[in-house]
C-alpha positions as CSV (number, residue, x, y, z in Angstrom):
1,M,112.9,16.6,42.3
2,D,110.2,15.1,44.4
3,F,109.4,11.8,42.8
4,R,108.5,8.9,45.1
5,M,108.9,5.2,45.2
6,K,105.7,3.2,45.7
7,V,106.7,2.5,49.3
8,S,109.9,1.8,51.2
9,V,111.9,-1.3,50.3
10,K,110.7,-3.2,53.3
11,K,107.1,-2.3,52.7
12,I,107.3,-3.6,49.1
13,I,108.6,-6.9,50.4
14,M,106.0,-7.0,53.1
15,G,103.4,-6.3,50.6
16,V,104.5,-9.5,48.7
17,M,104.7,-11.5,51.9
18,A,101.2,-10.4,53.0
19,C,99.8,-12.4,50.1
20,F,101.9,-15.5,49.9
21,G,100.7,-17.6,47.1
22,L,98.6,-20.5,48.3
23,G,99.0,-22.3,45.0
24,Q,96.5,-24.0,42.8
25,A,95.3,-26.3,45.4
26,A,93.9,-23.7,47.8
27,L,91.1,-21.2,47.4
28,A,91.1,-17.8,49.1
29,E,87.5,-18.3,50.3
30,S,88.0,-21.9,51.6
31,I,91.1,-23.3,53.4
32,P,91.3,-26.9,52.4
33,D,91.5,-29.7,54.9
34,F,94.9,-29.4,56.4
35,K,95.5,-33.1,56.8
36,N,94.8,-33.8,53.2
37,M,97.0,-30.9,52.1
38,L,99.8,-32.0,54.4
39,R,99.6,-35.6,53.1
40,A,100.0,-34.3,49.5
41,A,102.9,-32.1,50.6
42,E,104.6,-35.0,52.3
43,Q,104.3,-36.9,49.1
44,G,106.2,-34.2,47.2
45,D,103.5,-32.1,45.6
46,P,105.1,-28.6,45.3
47,E,101.7,-26.8,45.1
48,A,100.7,-28.4,48.4
49,Q,104.1,-27.6,49.9
50,L,103.7,-24.0,48.9
51,S,100.2,-23.9,50.3
52,I,101.3,-25.4,53.7
53,G,104.1,-23.0,53.9
54,A,101.8,-20.0,53.2
55,M,99.3,-21.3,55.8
56,Y,102.1,-21.4,58.4
57,A,103.4,-18.0,57.3
58,N,100.0,-16.3,57.4
59,G,98.6,-18.2,60.3
60,Q,95.6,-19.3,58.1
61,G,93.8,-22.2,59.8
62,I,96.8,-23.1,61.9
63,S,99.1,-21.3,64.3
64,Q,101.6,-19.0,62.6
65,D,105.1,-20.6,62.5
66,N,107.7,-19.0,60.3
67,R,110.2,-21.7,60.9
68,L,107.9,-24.4,59.5
69,A,106.8,-22.0,56.7
70,V,110.5,-21.8,55.6
71,Q,110.8,-25.6,55.6
72,W,107.8,-26.0,53.3
73,F,108.7,-23.2,51.0
74,R,112.2,-24.7,50.7
75,K,110.8,-28.1,49.7
76,A,108.7,-26.5,46.9
77,A,111.5,-24.1,45.9
78,E,114.0,-26.9,45.4
79,Q,111.5,-28.4,42.9
80,E,111.8,-25.1,41.0
81,H,108.4,-23.7,42.1
82,A,108.8,-20.0,41.3
83,Q,106.4,-18.6,43.9
84,A,107.9,-20.7,46.6
85,Q,111.3,-19.4,45.6
86,V,110.0,-15.8,45.9
87,N,108.5,-16.6,49.3
88,L,111.7,-18.2,50.5
89,G,113.7,-15.1,49.3
90,I,111.3,-12.9,51.3
91,M,111.8,-15.0,54.5
92,Y,115.6,-14.6,54.1
93,Q,115.4,-10.9,53.4
94,L,113.2,-10.2,56.4
95,G,114.9,-12.8,58.7
96,Q,111.6,-14.5,59.4
97,G,112.0,-18.2,60.3
98,V,115.7,-18.0,59.4
99,S,118.6,-15.7,60.1
100,Q,118.4,-12.6,57.9
101,D,120.6,-13.2,54.9
102,Y,120.4,-10.9,51.9
103,T,122.8,-13.1,49.8
104,K,120.5,-16.1,50.1
105,A,117.5,-13.9,49.4
106,A,119.1,-12.7,46.2
107,E,119.9,-16.3,45.2
108,W,116.3,-17.4,45.6
109,Y,114.9,-14.3,43.9
110,L,117.3,-14.9,41.0
111,K,116.0,-18.5,40.5
112,A,112.4,-17.2,40.4
113,A,113.2,-14.1,38.3
114,E,114.8,-16.3,35.6
115,Q,111.5,-18.1,35.4
116,G,109.7,-14.8,34.7
117,N,108.2,-14.2,38.2
118,T,107.7,-10.4,38.3
119,K,107.7,-10.1,42.1
120,A,111.1,-11.8,42.2
121,Q,112.4,-9.6,39.4
122,N,111.3,-6.5,41.2
123,N,112.7,-7.6,44.5
124,L,116.0,-8.7,42.9
125,G,116.2,-5.3,41.3
126,M,115.8,-3.6,44.7
127,L,118.6,-5.7,46.2
128,Y,120.9,-4.6,43.3
129,Q,119.7,-1.0,43.8
130,N,120.5,-1.0,47.5
131,G,123.5,-3.3,47.4
132,Q,122.0,-5.8,49.8
133,G,123.6,-9.2,49.5
134,I,125.1,-8.4,46.2
135,N,127.3,-5.5,44.9
136,Q,125.3,-2.4,44.2
137,D,124.7,-2.2,40.5
138,Y,122.1,0.2,39.1
139,A,122.4,-1.3,35.6
140,Q,121.4,-4.7,36.9
141,A,118.6,-3.1,38.9
142,A,117.3,-1.4,35.8
143,K,117.5,-4.7,33.9
144,W,115.4,-6.6,36.4
145,F,113.0,-3.7,36.9
146,H,112.5,-3.5,33.1
147,R,111.7,-7.2,32.9
148,A,109.0,-6.9,35.6
149,A,107.7,-3.6,34.3
150,D,107.2,-5.0,30.8
151,Q,104.9,-7.6,32.5
152,E,102.9,-4.7,34.1
153,N,104.3,-5.0,37.6
154,T,103.5,-1.6,38.9
155,A,106.1,-1.5,41.6
156,A,108.8,-2.2,39.0
157,Q,107.3,0.4,36.7
158,L,107.7,3.0,39.4
159,N,111.2,1.8,40.3
160,L,112.3,1.9,36.7
161,G,110.8,5.3,36.3
162,L,112.9,6.6,39.2
163,L,116.1,5.2,37.7
164,Y,115.4,7.1,34.5
165,A,114.5,10.2,36.5
166,N,117.8,10.0,38.5
167,G,120.0,8.7,35.7
168,Q,121.0,5.6,37.7
169,G,121.9,2.6,35.7
170,V,120.4,4.2,32.6
171,E,120.9,7.6,30.9
172,Q,118.7,10.3,32.6
173,D,115.6,10.6,30.6
174,Y,112.5,12.3,32.0
175,A,110.4,11.2,29.0
176,Q,111.2,7.6,29.8
177,A,110.5,8.2,33.5
178,L,107.2,9.7,32.7
179,K,106.3,6.8,30.4
180,W,106.8,4.3,33.3
181,F,105.1,6.5,35.8
182,R,102.1,6.8,33.5
183,R,102.0,3.0,33.0
184,A,101.7,2.6,36.7
185,A,99.2,5.4,37.0
186,D,97.1,3.9,34.3
187,H,96.8,0.8,36.5
188,G,95.4,3.1,39.2
189,D,98.6,3.2,41.2
190,A,98.6,6.2,43.6
191,T,102.3,6.7,43.6
192,G,102.5,6.7,39.9
193,Q,99.7,9.3,39.8
194,Y,101.5,11.4,42.3
195,N,104.8,11.2,40.3
196,L,102.9,12.3,37.2
197,G,101.6,15.3,39.2
198,V,105.2,16.2,40.3
199,A,106.3,16.0,36.7
200,Y,103.6,18.3,35.4
201,A,104.0,20.7,38.3
202,N,107.8,21.0,37.7
203,G,107.8,20.6,33.9
204,E,110.1,17.5,34.1
205,G,109.7,15.5,30.9
206,V,106.5,17.4,29.9
207,H,105.5,21.0,29.5
208,Q,104.7,22.5,32.9
209,D,100.9,22.3,33.4
210,Y,99.5,23.0,36.8
211,I,96.0,21.9,35.8
212,Q,97.3,18.5,34.8
213,A,99.3,18.4,38.0
214,I,96.2,19.1,40.1
215,G,94.3,16.3,38.2
216,W,97.0,13.7,39.0
217,Y,97.5,14.9,42.5
218,R,93.8,14.6,43.1
219,K,93.6,11.0,41.8
220,A,96.4,10.0,44.1
221,A,95.1,12.0,47.1
222,E,91.7,10.5,46.8
223,Q,93.4,7.1,47.2
224,G,95.0,8.3,50.4
225,N,98.5,9.1,49.1
226,V,99.8,11.5,51.8
227,D,102.3,13.3,49.6
228,A,99.6,14.0,47.0
229,Q,97.3,15.3,49.7
230,Y,100.0,17.7,50.9
231,K,100.7,18.8,47.3
232,L,97.1,19.3,46.6
233,G,96.8,21.5,49.7
234,D,99.8,23.5,48.4
235,M,98.1,24.0,45.1
236,Y,95.0,25.4,46.6
237,A,96.9,27.5,49.1
238,S,99.0,29.1,46.3
239,G,96.4,29.2,43.6
240,K,98.4,27.2,41.1
241,G,96.3,25.5,38.5
242,V,93.2,26.3,40.5
243,R,91.5,29.3,42.1
244,Q,93.1,30.0,45.5
245,D,90.9,28.4,48.2
246,Y,92.0,28.2,51.8
247,V,89.1,26.0,52.7
248,Q,90.2,23.4,50.2
249,A,93.8,23.9,51.2
250,I,93.3,23.2,54.9
251,E,91.0,20.2,54.0
252,W,93.8,18.5,52.1
253,Y,96.5,19.6,54.5
254,R,94.5,18.1,57.3
255,K,94.1,14.7,55.5
256,A,97.9,14.6,55.1
257,A,98.4,15.8,58.7
258,E,96.2,13.1,60.1
259,Q,98.5,10.6,58.4
260,G,101.4,12.1,60.2
261,D,103.0,14.4,57.7
262,M,104.7,16.9,59.9
263,V,104.8,19.8,57.3
264,A,101.1,19.4,56.7
265,Q,100.6,19.5,60.5
266,L,102.6,22.7,60.7
267,N,100.5,24.2,57.9
268,V,97.2,23.3,59.5
269,G,98.5,24.9,62.7
270,V,99.5,28.1,60.8
271,M,96.1,28.3,59.1
272,Y,94.3,28.0,62.4
273,A,96.5,30.7,63.8
274,N,95.8,33.0,60.9
275,G,92.2,32.1,60.4
276,Q,92.7,30.9,56.8
277,G,90.0,28.6,55.6
278,V,88.8,28.1,59.2
279,E,87.8,30.3,62.1
280,Q,90.9,31.5,64.0
281,D,91.6,29.1,66.8
282,Y,94.9,29.4,68.7
283,V,94.2,26.2,70.7
284,Q,93.8,24.2,67.5
285,A,97.0,25.9,66.2
286,V,98.9,24.7,69.2
287,K,97.6,21.2,68.9
288,W,98.9,20.9,65.3
289,Y,102.2,22.7,66.1
290,R,102.8,20.2,68.9
291,K,102.2,17.2,66.6
292,A,104.8,18.5,64.1
293,A,107.2,19.7,66.8
294,E,107.3,16.4,68.4
295,Q,108.3,14.9,65.1
296,G,111.2,17.3,65.0
297,N,109.9,20.0,62.7
298,A,112.0,23.1,63.5
299,K,109.4,25.7,62.4
300,A,106.7,24.1,64.5
301,Q,109.1,24.0,67.5
302,F,109.8,27.7,67.0
303,N,106.0,28.4,66.7
304,L,105.4,26.5,70.0
305,G,108.1,28.6,71.6
306,V,106.3,31.8,70.4
307,V,103.0,30.4,71.9
308,Y,104.6,29.9,75.3
309,A,106.5,33.2,75.2
310,T,103.3,35.2,74.3
311,G,100.7,33.0,76.0
312,Q,98.6,33.0,72.8
313,G,96.9,29.6,72.6
314,D,98.3,28.3,75.9
315,R,99.4,29.7,79.2
316,Q,102.5,31.8,79.2
317,D,105.5,29.7,80.2
318,Y,109.0,31.1,79.5
319,V,110.6,27.8,80.6
320,Q,108.7,25.9,77.9
321,A,109.3,28.7,75.4
322,A,113.1,28.4,76.0
323,Q,113.0,24.7,75.6
324,W,111.2,24.8,72.2
325,Y,113.4,27.6,70.9
326,H,116.4,25.6,71.9
327,K,115.2,22.5,69.9
328,A,114.6,24.6,66.8
329,A,117.8,26.6,67.3
330,E,119.8,23.4,67.3
331,Q,118.4,22.6,63.9
332,G,119.8,25.9,62.6
333,L,116.6,28.0,62.5
334,A,117.8,31.6,62.6
335,D,114.6,33.1,64.2
336,A,114.8,30.5,67.0
337,Q,118.5,31.1,67.5
338,Y,117.8,34.8,67.9
339,N,114.8,34.3,70.3
340,L,116.9,31.9,72.3
341,G,119.6,34.6,72.5
342,E,117.0,37.0,73.9
343,M,115.9,34.5,76.5
344,Y,119.5,34.2,77.7
345,Y,119.9,38.0,77.5
346,Y,116.9,38.7,79.7
347,G,117.0,35.6,81.8
348,R,113.5,34.5,80.7
349,G,112.8,30.8,81.5
350,I,116.5,30.2,81.7
351,R,119.4,31.5,83.7
352,Q,120.6,34.9,82.4
353,N,123.9,34.5,80.5
354,H,125.1,37.2,78.2
355,N,127.9,35.1,76.8
356,L,125.4,32.4,75.6
357,A,123.1,35.2,74.4
358,K,125.9,36.5,72.2
359,E,126.7,32.9,71.0
360,W,123.1,32.4,69.8
361,F,122.8,35.9,68.3
362,G,126.0,35.0,66.4
363,K,124.6,31.8,65.1
364,A,121.5,33.7,63.9
365,C,123.7,36.2,62.2
366,Q,125.6,33.4,60.4
367,N,122.3,32.1,59.2
368,G,121.5,35.4,57.6
369,L,119.4,37.1,60.2
370,Q,120.4,40.8,60.3
371,K,119.0,41.5,63.8
372,G,121.1,38.6,65.1
373,C,124.2,40.4,63.7
374,D,123.1,43.7,65.3
375,A,122.6,42.1,68.7
376,Y,125.9,40.2,68.4
377,R,127.8,43.4,67.6
378,I,126.2,45.3,70.6
379,L,127.2,42.5,73.0
380,N,130.6,42.2,71.5
381,Q,131.2,46.0,72.0
382,A,130.0,45.6,75.6
383,G,132.9,43.2,76.1
384,Y,131.0,39.9,76.2
């Protein structure tokens, strides 16, 4: 299963915070006179209090000051202003202007959620889902996601869909999951579109249909969704739902790679090395291997080791080769473990040590590599 949330928990909260409601008294195009707004706020107008708080939180027209933002949000929130309650909950959840306190965040979200505020309902659901400030309770999470989802909150629709897909707080039901993913996708949400693509590709909740999967992946990919860009590259590379096309495959892999997806970076490197969809270019291959390797991708680390061992794409350097093999070997990659064993056996780029060579050959054997077993047996018979 490869369904995705819209974004991480923190990013969902930040997304709300990035657009603190300014209230009825403020227009997005024209910040009202601060002194007049402040006067109204001091006289107890909750809309003005919300707006002053948002101006301080966002640094709009005045210097950013989260502590003062909290003060003004609290004044409006205590007058039962739902958006102010949401904003105050966010400040507590992120620890901005106050000490981080998930319990207080949940309390303020609950007040706004009971007034029907969908952002509060979604955020409260996430706190229940993650057990932050309250006991983890997937059923409660589902309840609040459902309330927000029914009001077309796309983040809640995705979160509810995931609970149905995973059977958390509700009975597992792929058809229900797909229903909510589709609702979000129909609003143009890229993650909802991606999740529909996954469902069609895997036949979860629907009949497997690679053509439909391609269509939904493309919609999400064109909006910049990195997972969809990677999957679309995979579909073109494998010829599933579309004619195999390495040019298109590397184009979509590259888009994902440029957003930091390490597997896409590895794939771009492999395609440059093999001349698939592009002219063969070992220098470009090394560039992309390195990006993935530095993020910890074991296969890319192994490939870099091969580059330095053979001098194909960079100068031959056994010390570098041994270092990259070691990084990949420690992650359990059998080929890297075997090659590292060879480096120890021959003393290439590392001090010769037959005992360590035997150890790494043994690990490669344990991970299913037959030549590792053979090398281990030879060294064992030699008394190492």
